[in-house]
C-alpha positions as CSV (number, residue, x, y, z in Angstrom):
1,M,0.0,0.0,0.0
2,R,1.3,3.4,-1.0
3,T,2.4,5.6,2.0
4,R,0.3,8.7,2.4
5,F,1.3,12.0,3.9
6,F,-0.4,15.1,5.2
7,D,1.6,18.2,6.2
8,G,4.8,16.2,6.0
9,E,3.6,13.4,8.3
10,T,2.6,9.8,7.4
11,F,-1.0,8.8,8.1
12,P,-1.2,7.1,11.6
13,E,-3.0,4.1,10.1
14,P,-3.2,2.8,6.5
15,E,-7.0,3.0,6.4
16,A,-7.3,6.4,8.0
17,E,-9.2,9.1,6.1
18,L,-8.8,12.9,6.6
19,V,-11.7,14.8,7.9
20,G,-12.6,18.3,8.9
21,Y,-10.1,21.1,8.2
22,A,-7.5,18.5,7.0
23,W,-9.9,17.2,4.4
24,L,-10.7,20.7,3.2
25,I,-7.0,21.7,2.9
26,N,-6.3,18.5,1.0
27,E,-9.4,18.6,-1.2
28,Y,-9.1,22.2,-2.2
29,Q,-5.3,22.5,-2.0
30,L,-5.6,25.5,0.3
31,K,-2.4,27.3,0.9
32,V,-2.7,27.7,4.7
33,P,-1.0,26.3,7.7
34,A,-2.4,23.0,8.8
35,P,-4.0,22.8,12.3
36,N,-1.9,21.5,15.1
37,A,-4.4,18.7,15.7
38,V,-5.2,16.7,12.5
39,F,-8.5,14.7,12.6
40,A,-9.0,11.5,10.8
41,I,-11.6,8.7,10.6
42,V,-10.7,5.1,11.0
43,P,-13.1,2.2,10.4
44,A,-13.9,1.3,14.0
45,K,-17.2,2.3,15.6
46,N,-15.9,3.2,19.1
47,T,-12.5,4.7,18.2
48,K,-11.6,8.0,19.8
49,R,-7.9,8.3,20.5
50,S,-4.8,10.3,19.9
51,K,-1.6,9.5,18.1
52,G,0.8,12.4,18.3
53,R,-1.0,15.3,16.6
54,W,-3.5,12.9,15.0
55,Q,-7.0,12.7,16.5
56,L,-8.6,9.5,15.4
57,L,-12.4,9.0,15.5
58,G,-14.6,6.1,14.6
59,S,-16.7,5.8,11.4
60,R,-19.8,7.0,13.1
61,Y,-18.3,10.5,13.1
62,Q,-17.8,10.4,9.3
63,P,-19.4,13.4,7.5
64,A,-20.3,13.5,3.9
65,A,-17.6,14.2,1.3
66,H,-18.8,17.8,0.8
67,W,-17.3,21.1,2.0
68,F,-20.4,22.1,4.0
69,A,-20.5,18.8,5.9
70,Q,-16.7,18.8,6.5
71,L,-16.7,22.4,7.7
72,T,-19.6,21.7,10.0
73,F,-17.6,18.8,11.4
74,A,-14.6,21.1,11.9
75,L,-16.6,23.8,13.7
76,K,-18.1,21.1,16.0
77,Y,-15.0,19.2,16.9
78,E,-12.0,21.4,16.0
79,G,-13.2,25.0,16.7
80,V,-12.8,28.0,14.5
81,D,-9.8,28.4,12.2
82,L,-10.3,31.7,10.4
83,A,-7.4,31.3,8.0
84,I,-8.7,28.0,6.7
85,I,-12.3,29.2,6.6
86,R,-11.4,32.3,4.7
87,S,-9.3,30.5,2.2
88,L,-12.0,27.9,1.6
89,L,-14.8,30.5,1.1
90,A,-12.6,32.3,-1.4
91,V,-12.4,29.3,-3.8
92,L,-16.0,28.2,-3.5
93,P,-18.6,29.5,-6.0
94,V,-20.9,32.0,-4.2
95,E,-24.0,30.1,-5.5
96,D,-22.7,26.9,-3.9
97,I,-22.2,28.7,-0.6
98,K,-25.7,30.3,-0.8
99,S,-27.5,27.1,-1.7
100,S,-25.7,25.1,1.0
101,I,-26.6,27.6,3.7
102,E,-30.2,27.9,2.5
103,S,-30.7,24.1,2.6
104,E,-30.3,24.3,6.5
105,I,-31.1,28.0,7.0
106,T,-32.2,27.6,10.6
107,G,-29.4,25.2,11.6
108,S,-26.8,26.7,14.1
109,Y,-23.8,25.6,12.0
110,S,-25.3,26.9,8.8
111,R,-25.9,30.3,10.4
112,R,-22.4,30.3,11.7
113,I,-20.9,29.6,8.3
114,W,-23.1,32.3,6.8
115,F,-21.9,34.7,9.5
116,F,-18.3,33.9,8.9
117,Y,-18.7,34.4,5.2
118,E,-20.1,37.9,5.5
119,W,-17.8,38.8,8.4
120,L,-14.6,37.7,6.7
121,T,-15.4,38.8,3.1
122,G,-17.5,41.9,3.8
123,Q,-19.9,40.7,1.1
124,V,-23.6,40.2,1.8
125,L,-25.2,37.0,0.5
126,P,-28.6,37.4,-1.2
127,I,-30.4,35.6,1.7
128,E,-33.2,37.0,3.9
129,D,-32.5,37.6,7.5
130,V,-33.3,34.9,10.0
131,T,-36.2,36.0,12.2
132,A,-36.7,33.1,14.5
133,G,-34.7,30.8,16.7
134,N,-32.2,31.1,19.5
135,Y,-29.0,33.1,19.2
136,V,-25.9,30.9,18.9
137,D,-22.3,31.8,19.6
138,A,-19.9,32.2,16.7
139,L,-17.1,30.7,18.8
140,N,-17.5,27.6,20.9
141,T,-16.0,28.6,24.3
142,K,-15.7,25.0,25.3
143,L,-12.9,24.7,22.7
144,Q,-11.5,28.3,22.5
145,F,-11.3,31.5,24.5
146,G,-13.9,34.1,23.4
147,C,-14.9,37.5,24.6
148,A,-18.0,39.6,25.3
149,K,-20.9,38.8,23.0
150,T,-22.3,41.2,20.4
151,K,-25.6,40.2,18.9
152,V,-25.8,40.0,15.1
153,P,-29.6,39.9,14.3
154,R,-29.1,39.0,10.6
155,Q,-28.0,35.4,11.4
156,R,-29.0,35.5,15.0
157,I,-25.4,35.0,16.0
158,N,-23.5,36.1,19.2
159,N,-20.2,37.4,17.9
160,N,-17.9,36.5,20.7
161,L,-14.7,36.4,18.6
162,P,-11.8,38.1,20.4
163,G,-10.9,40.6,17.7
164,V,-11.7,42.0,14.3
165,K,-11.4,40.3,10.9
166,G,-8.0,41.9,10.3
167,F,-6.6,40.6,13.6
168,C,-8.4,37.9,15.6
169,P,-6.0,35.7,17.6
170,L,-7.7,32.5,18.7
171,I,-6.4,30.4,21.6
172,R,-7.5,26.8,22.1
173,K,-8.5,25.9,25.6
174,T,-6.2,23.2,27.0
175,D,-6.1,21.7,30.5
176,N,-2.8,23.4,31.2
177,I,-4.0,26.8,30.3
178,V,-7.2,26.5,32.2
179,Q,-5.2,25.3,35.3
180,Y,-2.9,28.3,35.1
181,I,-5.9,30.6,34.8
182,E,-7.5,29.0,37.9
183,Q,-4.3,29.7,39.9
184,H,-4.9,33.5,39.5
185,L,-1.2,34.1,38.9
186,N,-1.8,37.7,38.0
187,E,-3.2,38.4,41.5
188,K,-0.3,36.5,43.2
189,A,2.2,38.5,41.1
190,A,0.5,41.8,42.1
191,Q,0.5,40.8,45.7
192,N,4.2,39.8,45.6
193,L,5.2,43.0,43.8
194,G,3.3,45.0,46.5
195,N,5.7,43.6,49.1
196,V,8.8,44.8,47.2
197,H,10.2,48.3,47.8
198,S,9.4,50.7,45.0
199,D,13.1,51.7,44.6
200,L,14.1,48.1,44.0
201,L,11.3,47.7,41.4
202,A,12.4,50.9,39.6
203,R,16.0,49.6,39.5
204,A,14.9,46.2,38.2
205,A,12.6,47.9,35.5
206,A,15.5,50.2,34.4
207,F,17.9,47.2,34.1
208,L,15.3,45.2,32.1
209,L,14.7,48.1,29.8
210,L,18.4,48.7,29.2
211,S,18.9,45.0,28.5
212,D,16.0,44.9,26.1
213,S,17.3,47.9,24.3
214,K,20.8,46.4,23.9
215,A,19.2,43.2,22.6
216,S,17.2,45.2,20.0
217,Y,20.4,46.8,18.6
218,T,22.2,43.5,18.7
219,I,19.5,41.9,16.6
220,E,20.1,44.6,14.0
221,G,23.8,44.1,14.1
222,E,24.4,47.6,15.5
223,T,26.7,48.8,18.3
224,P,25.5,52.3,19.3
225,P,27.0,54.4,22.1
226,H,25.7,53.7,25.6
227,N,23.9,57.0,25.9
228,R,21.9,56.3,22.8
229,I,20.8,52.9,24.2
230,E,19.7,54.7,27.4
231,R,17.7,57.3,25.5
232,W,16.0,54.5,23.5
233,G,15.2,52.7,26.7
234,K,13.6,55.8,28.1
235,I,11.5,56.3,25.0
236,I,10.3,52.6,25.2
237,G,9.5,53.2,28.9
238,Q,7.0,55.9,27.8
239,A,4.9,53.4,25.9
240,C,1.2,53.9,26.5
241,K,1.9,56.8,28.7
242,R,2.1,59.6,26.0
243,S,0.3,60.0,22.7
244,I,2.4,60.1,19.6
245,S,3.1,63.7,18.6
246,S,5.8,65.8,16.8
247,T,7.4,66.4,20.2
248,V,7.7,62.7,20.9
249,R,9.0,62.0,17.5
250,G,11.6,64.7,17.9
251,C,12.9,62.9,21.0
252,L,13.6,59.6,19.2
253,P,17.3,58.8,18.9
254,A,18.7,59.3,15.4
């Protein structure tokens, strides 16, 4: 049997079949980074296990070999990957997107795909607004971290994406991240810093700023005089404290 590869890795089992985002990337030859977790179907009813980055599911999870069914699978089990979704929607005929959405117009995943199309492309599909049904979240917060919700009446979607279409970093929820959050390390850090004398904190901050400034010039292969590094460090230390103006620009080191 011929060895098969995806994203530079061999398939975990000879009979495994790509599914979800991996299927979409492979089927439409999308020029996007593959997801960290790659989902595949193996012909076993109760299979649900991991092999490295591969997530293996049994045949009962198998969606139809159509972009709409595969994207629905991805949203359900893998979360939102805006790069893949945008690349996919760019290569699909608009009429295909429209007809697929209208075939399940009240379905939560159909409305989410519809929302992502208009949100990412800025184009409005010739579909009437949904007027009934519960609002559903654009982002499944069981899988990824979201933010405050903004209602989008057209698709009856709660936009809880942590950003805008030009910059929307998505973070997958993992056990380690959740455990760190539950430790409230920010509160512990603030409490510990409160017990340190202000002079010592100021000296530490100055040392870190100077070290960072030296590293910045080293990366550029430059060796400026010490006073220039100090002036740059002082400017960086003013970040978020002063608005950009001609006065500030005039203080930047040459």
